[in-house]
Each structure stands twice: as structure tokens, then as C-alpha cells.
C-alpha positions in Angstrom: 0.0 0.0 0.0 1.3 3.5 -0.9 2.4 5.7 1.9 0.7 9.2 2.2 2.7 12.3 2.9 1.0 15.5 4.2 2.7 18.7 2.9 1.9 22.0 4.6 3.0 25.3 3.2 1.4 28.7 2.7 3.6 29.4 -0.4 1.5 27.8 -3.0 4.3 27.6 -5.6 6.5 25.8 -3.2 3.6 23.5 -2.1 2.9 22.5 -5.7 6.7 21.8 -6.4 6.9 19.7 -3.3 3.8 17.8 -4.2 5.2 17.0 -7.6 8.5 15.9 -6.1 7.0 13.7 -3.4 4.5 12.1 -5.9 7.5 11.5 -8.2 9.0 9.4 -5.3 6.0 7.2 -5.5 4.0 8.5 -2.5 0.4 9.8 -2.3 0.2 13.4 -1.3 -2.3 15.5 0.7 -1.6 19.2 0.8 -2.6 22.0 3.2 -2.2 25.7 2.6 -1.3 26.6 6.1 -1.6 25.6 9.8 -5.3 25.9 10.2 -6.0 24.0 6.9 -3.7 21.2 8.1 -5.3 21.1 11.6 -8.7 20.5 9.9 -7.2 17.7 7.8 -5.5 15.9 10.7 -8.8 15.8 12.6 -9.9 12.9 10.4 -6.8 11.8 8.5 -3.5 10.3 9.7 -0.6 10.8 7.3 2.4 8.4 7.2 4.7 11.4 7.3 4.3 15.2 7.3 6.5 17.9 5.8 5.6 21.2 7.4 6.7 24.8 6.7 7.9 26.6 9.8 6.6 30.2 9.2 3.0 30.3 7.9 0.2 32.2 9.5 2.5 32.9 12.4 6.3 32.6 12.8 5.9 29.5 14.9 3.0 27.8 12.9 5.2 24.8 12.0 6.1 24.2 15.7 2.5 24.4 16.8 1.3 22.1 14.0 4.0 19.6 14.7 3.0 19.6 18.4 -0.6 19.0 17.6 0.2 16.3 15.1 2.5 14.5 17.5 -0.1 14.7 20.3 -2.7 13.1 18.0 -0.4 10.7 16.1 2.8 10.2 18.2 4.3 7.8 15.6 4.0 10.1 12.5 7.5 11.4 11.5 7.6 15.2 10.9 10.0 17.1 8.8 10.0 20.9 9.3 11.2 22.5 6.0 12.2 26.1 6.5 13.9 29.0 4.9 14.3 30.7 8.3 18.1 30.1 8.4 18.6 31.8 5.0 16.2 34.6 6.0 17.2 35.3 9.6 20.4 33.4 10.4 18.6 31.5 13.2 19.2 27.8 13.2 17.1 25.0 14.7 18.0 21.4 15.3 16.6 18.4 17.0 19.8 16.6 18.0 19.7 17.5 21.7 17.2 16.0 24.1 16.3 19.6 25.3 15.4 20.6 21.7 13.4 17.5 21.2 11.3 18.2 24.3 9.8 21.4 22.8 10.4 20.9 19.0 8.1 18.0 18.0 9.8 17.4 14.7 12.0 14.5 13.7 14.1 16.5 11.2 14.8 20.1 10.1 15.6 20.6 6.5 16.4 23.9 4.7 14.1 24.7 1.8 15.7 24.3 -1.6 16.8 20.8 -0.7 17.9 18.5 -3.5 15.2 16.0 -4.5 17.5 13.0 -3.9 18.4 14.2 -0.4 14.7 14.8 0.4 13.8 11.3 -0.9 16.6 9.7 1.2 15.4 11.5 4.4 11.7 10.5 3.8 12.7 6.9 3.2 14.8 6.9 6.4 12.0 8.3 8.5 9.5 5.9 7.0 12.1 3.0 7.4 11.7 2.0 3.8 
């Protein structure tokens, strides 16, 4: 059975590009155009993996969505894709236990990631 990836981003061009990429890897894709849209979707739908933008309606939308997703579906891997490092110089990581306690993501990736790298990370998180 095909795995389904939820992709959440308020940049519709980026969302569409990501959708095509991830479908090209052989996954089904469900998209959401922001945190609130995604919250409605996860009420009734459990994705196999989620790729979430960090800054959408609010600067911390991705963190809030990841928290809510993990609370409802603790076993769903979450990738936070962000351009925040390029835009602000701030970096986030989930390597330390302290960060993992408040950042409910399994991986941080910078936007503009090469397709083969993204595919590898998705497969690793889904244990394919």
C-alpha cells in the first residue's frame, strides 16, 4: 500500500513543487495551505509522514502544528522545512534532548533541498 505524505506550506508555488517531487518518489500526497487548513485535515486523517513549513500564518506555525500532530499521532514522523536560516540566520536542530522536548519534529531541512536528499530522508524516517 502506498504511503501518504502531508505537505503543509502557505507558499502555493513551493507547495505545488513539493507535491510533484514527493509524488514522483511514489507517494500519495495530501496538501494543506497553512496551519489551520492542516489542523482540519488531521482531525480525520493520519498521514504516514508530514512535511511542514515553519513560518506560515505565524512565525511558529510549524512548531504548533508539529506539536498538535504528534499529540494526536505520536508515531508520525515530521520534517520541518524552513527557509528561516537563510532569511534570519537562526538555526534550529533536534539533535539535543532539550530541543526534542519542545520541538516536536523528527528532522529540520532547509528549503531548496535537492530531490535525492529529500527522498533519502523521507525513506529513512519511514524506514523504507
